Gaussian input, Z-matrix of N, CA and C with variables (Angstrom, degrees):
# hf/3-21g

backbone

0 1
 N
 C     1     B1
 C     2     B2     1     A1
 N     3     B3     2     A2     1     D1
 C     4     B4     3     A3     2     D2
 C     5     B5     4     A4     3     D3
 N     6     B6     5     A5     4     D4
 C     7     B7     6     A6     5     D5
 C     8     B8     7     A7     6     D6
 N     9     B9     8     A8     7     D7
 C    10    B10     9     A9     8     D8
 C    11    B11    10    A10     9     D9
 N    12    B12    11    A11    10    D10
 C    13    B13    12    A12    11    D11
 C    14    B14    13    A13    12    D12
 N    15    B15    14    A14    13    D13
 C    16    B16    15    A15    14    D14
 C    17    B17    16    A16    15    D15
 N    18    B18    17    A17    16    D16
 C    19    B19    18    A18    17    D17
 C    20    B20    19    A19    18    D18
 N    21    B21    20    A20    19    D19
 C    22    B22    21    A21    20    D20
 C    23    B23    22    A22    21    D21
 N    24    B24    23    A23    22    D22
 C    25    B25    24    A24    23    D23
 C    26    B26    25    A25    24    D24
 N    27    B27    26    A26    25    D25
 C    28    B28    27    A27    26    D26
 C    29    B29    28    A28    27    D27
 N    30    B30    29    A29    28    D28
 C    31    B31    30    A30    29    D29
 C    32    B32    31    A31    30    D30
 N    33    B33    32    A32    31    D31
 C    34    B34    33    A33    32    D32
 C    35    B35    34    A34    33    D33
 N    36    B36    35    A35    34    D34
 C    37    B37    36    A36    35    D35
 C    38    B38    37    A37    36    D36
 N    39    B39    38    A38    37    D37
 C    40    B40    39    A39    38    D38
 C    41    B41    40    A40    39    D39
 N    42    B42    41    A41    40    D40
 C    43    B43    42    A42    41    D41
 C    44    B44    43    A43    42    D42
 N    45    B45    44    A44    43    D43
 C    46    B46    45    A45    44    D44
 C    47    B47    46    A46    45    D45
 N    48    B48    47    A47    46    D46
 C    49    B49    48    A48    47    D47
 C    50    B50    49    A49    48    D48
 N    51    B51    50    A50    49    D49
 C    52    B52    51    A51    50    D50
 C    53    B53    52    A52    51    D51
 N    54    B54    53    A53    52    D52
 C    55    B55    54    A54    53    D53
 C    56    B56    55    A55    54    D54
 N    57    B57    56    A56    55    D55
 C    58    B58    57    A57    56    D56
 C    59    B59    58    A58    57    D57
 N    60    B60    59    A59    58    D58
 C    61    B61    60    A60    59    D59
 C    62    B62    61    A61    60    D60
 N    63    B63    62    A62    61    D61
 C    64    B64    63    A63    62    D62
 C    65    B65    64    A64    63    D63
 N    66    B66    65    A65    64    D64
 C    67    B67    66    A66    65    D65
 C    68    B68    67    A67    66    D66
 N    69    B69    68    A68    67    D67
 C    70    B70    69    A69    68    D68
 C    71    B71    70    A70    69    D69
 N    72    B72    71    A71    70    D70
 C    73    B73    72    A72    71    D71
 C    74    B74    73    A73    72    D72
 N    75    B75    74    A74    73    D73
 C    76    B76    75    A75    74    D74
 C    77    B77    76    A76    75    D75
 N    78    B78    77    A77    76    D76
 C    79    B79    78    A78    77    D77
 C    80    B80    79    A79    78    D78
 N    81    B81    80    A80    79    D79
 C    82    B82    81    A81    80    D80
 C    83    B83    82    A82    81    D81
 N    84    B84    83    A83    82    D82
 C    85    B85    84    A84    83    D83
 C    86    B86    85    A85    84    D84
 N    87    B87    86    A86    85    D85
 C    88    B88    87    A87    86    D86
 C    89    B89    88    A88    87    D87
 N    90    B90    89    A89    88    D88
 C    91    B91    90    A90    89    D89
 C    92    B92    91    A91    90    D90
 N    93    B93    92    A92    91    D91
 C    94    B94    93    A93    92    D92
 C    95    B95    94    A94    93    D93
 N    96    B96    95    A95    94    D94
 C    97    B97    96    A96    95    D95
 C    98    B98    97    A97    96    D96
 N    99    B99    98    A98    97    D97
 C   100   B100    99    A99    98    D98
 C   101   B101   100   A100    99    D99
 N   102   B102   101   A101   100   D100
 C   103   B103   102   A102   101   D101
 C   104   B104   103   A103   102   D102
 N   105   B105   104   A104   103   D103
 C   106   B106   105   A105   104   D104
 C   107   B107   106   A106   105   D105
 N   108   B108   107   A107   106   D106
 C   109   B109   108   A108   107   D107
 C   110   B110   109   A109   108   D108
 N   111   B111   110   A110   109   D109
 C   112   B112   111   A111   110   D110
 C   113   B113   112   A112   111   D111
 N   114   B114   113   A113   112   D112
 C   115   B115   114   A114   113   D113
 C   116   B116   115   A115   114   D114
 N   117   B117   116   A116   115   D115
 C   118   B118   117   A117   116   D116
 C   119   B119   118   A118   117   D117

   B1=1.4700
   B2=1.5261
   B3=1.3137
   B4=1.4719
   B5=1.5281
   B6=1.3361
   B7=1.4600
   B8=1.5194
   B9=1.3303
   B10=1.4646
   B11=1.5279
   B12=1.3311
   B13=1.4620
   B14=1.5210
   B15=1.3303
   B16=1.4639
   B17=1.5107
   B18=1.3420
   B19=1.4696
   B20=1.5273
   B21=1.3333
   B22=1.4702
   B23=1.5242
   B24=1.3252
   B25=1.4629
   B26=1.5209
   B27=1.3349
   B28=1.4598
   B29=1.5233
   B30=1.3392
   B31=1.4672
   B32=1.5284
   B33=1.3291
   B34=1.4652
   B35=1.5221
   B36=1.3309
   B37=1.4673
   B38=1.5209
   B39=1.3313
   B40=1.4664
   B41=1.5233
   B42=1.3502
   B43=1.4643
   B44=1.5324
   B45=1.3324
   B46=1.4643
   B47=1.5192
   B48=1.3413
   B49=1.4591
   B50=1.5219
   B51=1.3311
   B52=1.4640
   B53=1.5245
   B54=1.3265
   B55=1.4689
   B56=1.5263
   B57=1.3307
   B58=1.4623
   B59=1.5238
   B60=1.3349
   B61=1.4616
   B62=1.5261
   B63=1.3171
   B64=1.4617
   B65=1.5235
   B66=1.3449
   B67=1.4645
   B68=1.5239
   B69=1.3174
   B70=1.4561
   B71=1.5221
   B72=1.3321
   B73=1.4597
   B74=1.5211
   B75=1.3198
   B76=1.4591
   B77=1.5173
   B78=1.3161
   B79=1.4620
   B80=1.5195
   B81=1.3217
   B82=1.4590
   B83=1.5201
   B84=1.3138
   B85=1.4544
   B86=1.5299
   B87=1.3174
   B88=1.4620
   B89=1.5291
   B90=1.3287
   B91=1.4693
   B92=1.5239
   B93=1.3366
   B94=1.4680
   B95=1.5197
   B96=1.3237
   B97=1.4634
   B98=1.5255
   B99=1.3276
   B100=1.4603
   B101=1.5254
   B102=1.3319
   B103=1.4576
   B104=1.5199
   B105=1.3260
   B106=1.4573
   B107=1.5242
   B108=1.3269
   B109=1.4619
   B110=1.5238
   B111=1.3464
   B112=1.4553
   B113=1.5248
   B114=1.3274
   B115=1.4615
   B116=1.5301
   B117=1.3055
   B118=1.4558
   B119=1.5068
   A1=109.68
   A2=117.02
   A3=119.99
   A4=112.21
   A5=117.11
   A6=119.22
   A7=110.70
   A8=117.03
   A9=120.52
   A10=109.59
   A11=117.22
   A12=119.76
   A13=111.00
   A14=116.15
   A15=119.61
   A16=109.99
   A17=115.96
   A18=119.93
   A19=110.21
   A20=116.64
   A21=119.78
   A22=110.51
   A23=116.75
   A24=119.31
   A25=110.46
   A26=116.29
   A27=119.98
   A28=110.38
   A29=116.46
   A30=120.30
   A31=110.09
   A32=117.14
   A33=120.13
   A34=111.04
   A35=116.45
   A36=120.07
   A37=109.77
   A38=116.43
   A39=120.49
   A40=110.17
   A41=115.85
   A42=120.11
   A43=110.43
   A44=116.46
   A45=119.79
   A46=110.72
   A47=116.57
   A48=120.00
   A49=109.84
   A50=116.36
   A51=120.42
   A52=110.13
   A53=116.63
   A54=119.89
   A55=110.25
   A56=116.49
   A57=119.89
   A58=110.67
   A59=116.97
   A60=119.81
   A61=111.82
   A62=116.76
   A63=119.51
   A64=112.77
   A65=116.79
   A66=121.31
   A67=110.72
   A68=115.95
   A69=120.37
   A70=110.08
   A71=117.72
   A72=120.36
   A73=109.84
   A74=118.43
   A75=120.13
   A76=110.15
   A77=117.28
   A78=119.62
   A79=111.78
   A80=115.39
   A81=120.22
   A82=107.98
   A83=116.56
   A84=119.76
   A85=111.57
   A86=116.91
   A87=120.49
   A88=109.86
   A89=118.08
   A90=120.32
   A91=113.17
   A92=116.98
   A93=119.36
   A94=109.88
   A95=116.25
   A96=120.44
   A97=109.46
   A98=117.02
   A99=120.30
   A100=109.40
   A101=117.07
   A102=120.34
   A103=110.81
   A104=117.50
   A105=120.39
   A106=111.01
   A107=116.66
   A108=119.51
   A109=110.18
   A110=116.67
   A111=119.43
   A112=110.33
   A113=116.22
   A114=119.86
   A115=110.91
   A116=116.81
   A117=120.54
   A118=111.32
   D1=156.50
   D2=-179.50
   D3=-58.71
   D4=-36.64
   D5=-178.98
   D6=-63.68
   D7=-42.70
   D8=-179.73
   D9=-63.10
   D10=-42.06
   D11=-179.92
   D12=-63.74
   D13=-41.35
   D14=179.55
   D15=-61.82
   D16=-42.93
   D17=-178.83
   D18=-63.70
   D19=-43.13
   D20=-179.99
   D21=-64.82
   D22=-42.49
   D23=179.20
   D24=-61.26
   D25=-43.45
   D26=-179.59
   D27=-63.27
   D28=-41.43
   D29=179.69
   D30=-62.13
   D31=-41.76
   D32=179.99
   D33=-66.34
   D34=-39.70
   D35=179.03
   D36=-61.50
   D37=-45.78
   D38=-179.46
   D39=-62.99
   D40=-43.19
   D41=-178.40
   D42=-63.02
   D43=-44.31
   D44=-179.04
   D45=-66.56
   D46=-38.41
   D47=178.64
   D48=-63.24
   D49=-41.92
   D50=179.97
   D51=-63.32
   D52=-40.11
   D53=178.96
   D54=-59.96
   D55=-46.57
   D56=-178.04
   D57=-64.40
   D58=-40.76
   D59=-174.81
   D60=-73.86
   D61=-39.79
   D62=-173.43
   D63=-86.42
   D64=-31.59
   D65=-177.28
   D66=49.44
   D67=49.77
   D68=179.35
   D69=-67.98
   D70=147.88
   D71=175.13
   D72=-66.98
   D73=158.07
   D74=176.64
   D75=-60.66
   D76=145.70
   D77=-178.29
   D78=-62.62
   D79=146.33
   D80=175.12
   D81=-118.25
   D82=173.16
   D83=-178.64
   D84=-83.65
   D85=-7.69
   D86=-176.29
   D87=-102.62
   D88=108.41
   D89=-176.32
   D90=-64.72
   D91=-26.22
   D92=178.65
   D93=-65.65
   D94=-41.98
   D95=178.81
   D96=-63.92
   D97=-42.75
   D98=179.74
   D99=-60.65
   D100=-46.49
   D101=-178.15
   D102=-63.09
   D103=-40.76
   D104=179.86
   D105=-64.92
   D106=-39.63
   D107=-179.60
   D108=-68.19
   D109=-42.59
   D110=-178.79
   D111=-66.41
   D112=-33.85
   D113=179.99
   D114=-75.06
   D115=-16.10
   D116=178.48
   D117=87.94

């Protein structure tokens, strides 16, 4: 339905915007490393 497509498009826009703003490193298999990177 058009509503579902609009919602998905909006979700993708938000996700892409967050990626550009945060510039997070690629995920790794080690959660400790991820937590340390996110904590700065």
